[in-house]
Backbone bond lengths (Angstrom), bond angles and torsions (degrees), N, CA, C in turn:
res aa  C-N    CA-C-N  psi(-1)  N-CA   C-N-CA  omega(-1)  CA-C   N-CA-C  phi
1 M - - - 1.443 - - 1.526 110.18 -
2 L 1.295 117.30 135.14 1.452 121.83 -178.59 1.523 110.95 -83.75
3 P 1.334 117.32 145.08 1.458 119.10 177.47 1.525 110.40 -69.64
4 T 1.331 115.52 144.36 1.467 118.95 178.43 1.518 111.43 -114.21
5 T 1.326 117.58 -2.72 1.457 121.08 175.32 1.515 108.55 -116.25
6 L 1.302 115.08 160.23 1.450 120.59 -175.23 1.515 109.38 -128.37
7 Q 1.313 117.17 126.52 1.453 121.74 175.30 1.518 107.69 -96.61
8 A 1.319 115.93 115.02 1.467 121.21 -174.34 1.527 112.35 -58.46
9 G 1.334 117.88 -31.85 1.460 120.83 -179.19 1.517 113.92 -64.79
10 K 1.331 117.50 -20.76 1.465 120.80 179.19 1.530 112.10 -80.92
11 L 1.327 117.18 -14.91 1.465 120.87 179.63 1.529 108.52 -86.89
12 R 1.320 116.75 79.30 1.457 120.88 -173.79 1.522 114.23 -111.61
13 H 1.313 117.35 3.09 1.462 120.78 179.57 1.533 109.59 -110.48
14 R 1.307 117.12 133.49 1.459 122.30 177.36 1.521 107.55 -90.79
15 I 1.343 116.86 121.62 1.466 120.39 -179.26 1.520 109.80 -124.63
16 Y 1.316 115.21 162.42 1.463 122.74 175.55 1.515 107.96 -118.25
17 I 1.307 116.50 127.73 1.457 120.90 173.96 1.512 106.51 -95.48
18 V 1.329 115.57 124.72 1.449 121.96 -167.76 1.525 110.92 -121.56
19 R 1.307 115.79 134.73 1.455 121.42 176.36 1.534 107.46 -102.45
20 P 1.334 117.25 118.61 1.469 118.52 178.46 1.531 110.53 -70.31
21 N 1.315 115.69 138.31 1.464 121.08 176.83 1.521 108.61 -99.75
22 L 1.302 116.68 136.17 1.461 121.60 176.83 1.521 108.58 -114.08
23 T 1.314 115.69 133.81 1.460 120.54 176.33 1.518 108.64 -114.68
24 Q 1.304 116.21 149.01 1.461 121.03 -178.83 1.527 109.52 -81.88
25 D 1.335 114.73 131.87 1.457 118.51 179.01 1.529 109.90 -92.50
26 A 1.331 116.61 179.77 1.462 122.02 -175.71 1.528 112.54 -63.72
27 A 1.323 117.64 -26.14 1.465 120.67 -178.36 1.532 112.11 -87.50
28 G 1.326 117.43 0.73 1.456 120.48 179.03 1.512 113.71 93.32
29 G 1.327 116.96 -4.37 1.460 120.69 177.34 1.517 110.56 -85.24
30 S 1.299 116.57 -178.14 1.458 119.14 178.51 1.518 109.95 -119.70
31 Q 1.312 114.78 141.68 1.454 123.07 -179.32 1.526 108.86 -121.24
32 P 1.343 117.90 142.22 1.464 118.76 176.54 1.517 110.92 -65.13
33 D 1.304 116.21 138.00 1.458 123.62 178.57 1.528 106.79 -116.43
34 D 1.297 117.78 -165.12 1.452 120.54 176.30 1.522 110.29 -60.74
35 D 1.327 115.71 145.62 1.456 120.99 177.81 1.522 109.50 -85.21
36 S 1.327 116.88 151.13 1.461 120.23 175.50 1.522 108.98 -115.98
37 I 1.321 115.56 135.33 1.456 121.31 -177.86 1.521 109.12 -76.65
38 L 1.327 115.73 121.15 1.456 121.98 178.63 1.525 110.73 -84.41
39 A 1.337 117.55 -41.55 1.465 121.19 -177.96 1.525 110.23 -157.17
40 T 1.318 115.21 152.72 1.453 123.34 171.43 1.521 106.03 -117.49
41 V 1.331 117.24 119.40 1.466 120.88 -173.31 1.525 110.77 -138.36
42 W 1.332 115.21 163.58 1.452 122.09 173.17 1.521 108.46 -87.83
43 A 1.322 116.41 143.28 1.465 120.34 -174.36 1.523 111.46 -149.29
44 S 1.316 113.77 165.00 1.460 122.46 168.80 1.528 106.16 -108.11
45 V 1.324 117.16 125.34 1.466 121.71 -177.93 1.522 108.14 -116.55
46 E 1.340 116.19 120.10 1.464 121.59 -178.88 1.520 109.78 -127.37
47 A 1.328 116.46 131.69 1.464 120.62 174.19 1.521 108.96 -77.97
48 L 1.335 116.60 136.55 1.457 120.87 179.97 1.522 111.84 -105.66
49 T 1.323 117.73 -59.54 1.470 121.65 -179.15 1.515 109.67 -139.81
50 G 1.297 115.57 164.61 1.451 120.46 176.74 1.517 110.44 -149.34
51 R 1.317 115.86 151.00 1.459 120.33 176.39 1.518 108.40 -157.04
52 E 1.325 115.25 158.98 1.450 121.29 177.30 1.509 108.89 -119.36
53 L 1.309 115.97 136.53 1.459 122.44 -179.90 1.518 109.04 -120.50
54 F 1.305 115.41 149.98 1.459 119.64 173.46 1.517 106.24 -113.00
55 S 1.311 115.47 110.03 1.459 120.25 -174.70 1.522 109.18 -139.08
56 A 1.310 115.67 135.89 1.471 121.88 178.07 1.528 111.49 51.24
57 Q 1.299 116.40 44.94 1.454 124.89 177.25 1.519 113.34 57.74
58 Q 1.334 116.85 31.48 1.454 119.63 171.45 1.521 109.55 -145.06
59 L 1.307 115.08 152.63 1.450 121.67 -179.83 1.520 108.84 -84.71
60 V 1.323 116.77 129.46 1.462 121.98 179.07 1.518 107.23 -123.72
61 S 1.326 116.25 121.22 1.463 118.42 175.87 1.520 108.37 -102.51
62 E 1.320 115.59 142.19 1.450 121.18 -176.86 1.521 108.09 -132.42
63 V 1.312 116.57 124.20 1.457 121.67 -178.87 1.521 108.17 -126.02
64 T 1.330 116.77 130.99 1.456 119.76 176.78 1.522 109.30 -96.36
65 H 1.318 115.04 143.94 1.453 121.97 -177.94 1.525 110.53 -131.21
66 K 1.308 114.88 152.05 1.462 121.52 171.50 1.519 106.34 -111.75
67 I 1.331 115.77 119.65 1.458 121.74 -179.51 1.522 107.51 -114.58
68 T 1.323 116.80 121.45 1.457 122.10 -178.72 1.522 109.15 -108.25
69 I 1.334 116.32 129.14 1.468 122.04 179.12 1.529 108.89 -133.82
70 R 1.328 115.58 165.94 1.453 119.34 170.85 1.521 108.21 -68.00
71 W 1.330 116.70 157.75 1.470 122.25 -179.20 1.528 110.00 -53.23
72 L 1.304 115.51 133.78 1.459 122.53 176.66 1.512 107.05 -144.18
73 D 1.307 116.52 122.30 1.455 121.50 -177.81 1.531 110.30 -74.21
74 G 1.308 116.74 145.42 1.459 121.55 173.34 1.512 115.88 93.73
75 I 1.312 118.99 3.59 1.464 121.17 178.66 1.528 108.66 -75.53
76 K 1.336 116.35 132.02 1.459 122.07 -178.51 1.532 109.52 -126.20
77 S 1.319 115.09 157.74 1.463 119.22 -178.79 1.529 112.64 -73.05
78 S 1.315 117.61 -6.46 1.464 120.10 176.51 1.532 111.97 -86.27
79 M 1.320 116.75 -0.97 1.465 121.15 -176.74 1.524 110.99 -92.09
80 N 1.309 115.22 170.73 1.457 122.90 179.77 1.517 109.70 -123.33
81 V 1.317 115.34 164.42 1.458 122.11 175.00 1.520 107.13 -123.53
82 W 1.321 116.28 132.95 1.457 121.47 172.98 1.515 107.47 -106.34
83 F 1.317 116.06 130.45 1.453 121.34 178.83 1.516 109.41 -147.45
84 D 1.301 116.55 120.59 1.459 122.56 172.89 1.532 112.25 54.07
85 G 1.324 116.94 43.14 1.464 121.51 178.49 1.517 114.24 78.22
86 R 1.315 117.73 7.23 1.463 122.25 -179.73 1.520 109.33 -115.06
87 Q 1.320 115.54 156.69 1.459 120.68 -179.03 1.526 110.01 -121.23
88 F 1.324 115.65 131.92 1.457 122.91 -179.78 1.519 108.95 -118.73
89 Q 1.315 116.77 138.89 1.461 122.18 175.55 1.522 107.92 -97.63
90 I 1.346 117.17 125.30 1.453 120.33 179.01 1.522 108.13 -73.98
91 Q 1.325 116.30 124.95 1.462 122.42 179.47 1.523 111.95 -100.44
92 A 1.331 116.17 -36.48 1.469 120.85 -178.47 1.521 109.03 -152.37
93 I 1.332 115.20 152.76 1.462 121.97 179.72 1.518 107.65 -126.52
94 Q 1.333 116.47 128.03 1.460 121.14 178.65 1.524 109.46 -116.47
95 N 1.326 115.91 135.83 1.458 123.65 176.87 1.532 106.16 -118.71
96 P 1.348 118.25 88.66 1.466 120.68 -173.69 1.526 112.51 -54.15
97 D 1.319 116.12 130.05 1.462 124.60 179.15 1.522 114.10 58.00
98 E 1.319 117.93 11.72 1.474 122.18 -179.74 1.531 111.40 51.68
99 R 1.354 116.07 37.94 1.458 120.88 -176.80 1.520 112.99 -94.56
100 H 1.302 119.32 -6.57 1.469 123.83 -178.55 1.534 112.22 56.76
101 K 1.337 115.48 40.76 1.467 121.44 176.95 1.528 110.95 -104.04
102 L 1.337 115.48 -40.01 1.452 120.14 -178.98 1.519 109.44 -148.54
103 L 1.320 114.96 162.44 1.464 122.24 175.34 1.520 108.06 -125.87
104 I 1.312 115.42 140.84 1.450 121.49 173.39 1.522 106.53 -112.49
105 L 1.328 115.46 117.45 1.465 121.86 179.79 1.522 107.64 -100.42
106 L 1.314 117.00 118.99 1.457 121.66 175.17 1.520 106.67 -94.81
107 C 1.319 115.29 116.83 1.462 121.08 -170.32 1.518 110.97 -125.70
108 V 1.314 114.29 162.23 1.454 120.72 174.39 1.527 107.79 -125.75
109 E 1.321 115.29 134.45 1.458 121.67 175.42 1.515 106.89 -108.11
110 R 1.302 116.34 124.00 1.463 119.53 179.87 1.503 109.42 -114.70
111 D 1.322 115.10 129.34 1.452 121.73 175.22 1.513 106.35 -114.25
112 D 1.330 115.79 98.43 1.465 119.25 -177.66 1.518 110.83 -107.20
113 S 1.323 115.40 36.17 1.458 118.42 176.34 1.516 108.39 -62.04
114 A 1.295 115.60 144.75 1.459 120.99 -173.42 1.521 110.25 -76.86
115 L 1.312 116.42 81.80 1.469 120.71 174.71 1.511 108.13 -89.43
116 E 1.278 116.02 130.24 1.458 118.77 179.19 1.516 108.89 -80.66
117 Q 1.311 115.42 153.35 1.452 120.66 -178.34 1.532 109.37 -59.14
118 G 1.334 114.97 130.88 1.450 119.84 179.87 1.513 113.53 91.00
119 E 1.327 117.92 -13.84 1.453 121.22 -179.90 1.519 108.61 -84.40
120 S 1.295 118.14 132.84 1.463 120.01 179.97 1.520 108.98 -90.24
121 P 1.346 117.08 140.76 1.454 119.77 179.23 1.524 110.79 -67.61
122 A 1.318 116.30 145.75 1.467 121.03 -178.89 1.494 110.96 -84.79
């Protein structure tokens, strides 16, 4: 069951909700451009699960997070969250009881730094 009340003291992390901008390239496709900050809000950030994958000869770690914020209109699953120098991709948005009191953002953080096999992360 999802929480329907919000304790302000739990919102102790400052996050940025970011809308990626796409620009059209010469071939008619779209390329990511600079991101624009849609909002700066207080949030609760909790890690849910984590796993490491070996893909294309590099180690990729993937961690899912639950980010809880006060209700904010216009949040879409195509947006990102910046927190503490890290970037999260919003995968799903939950509005418990459709009360417009809080939003739960289910996000994934991907660290695809090119770690070679056998190399330990610093």
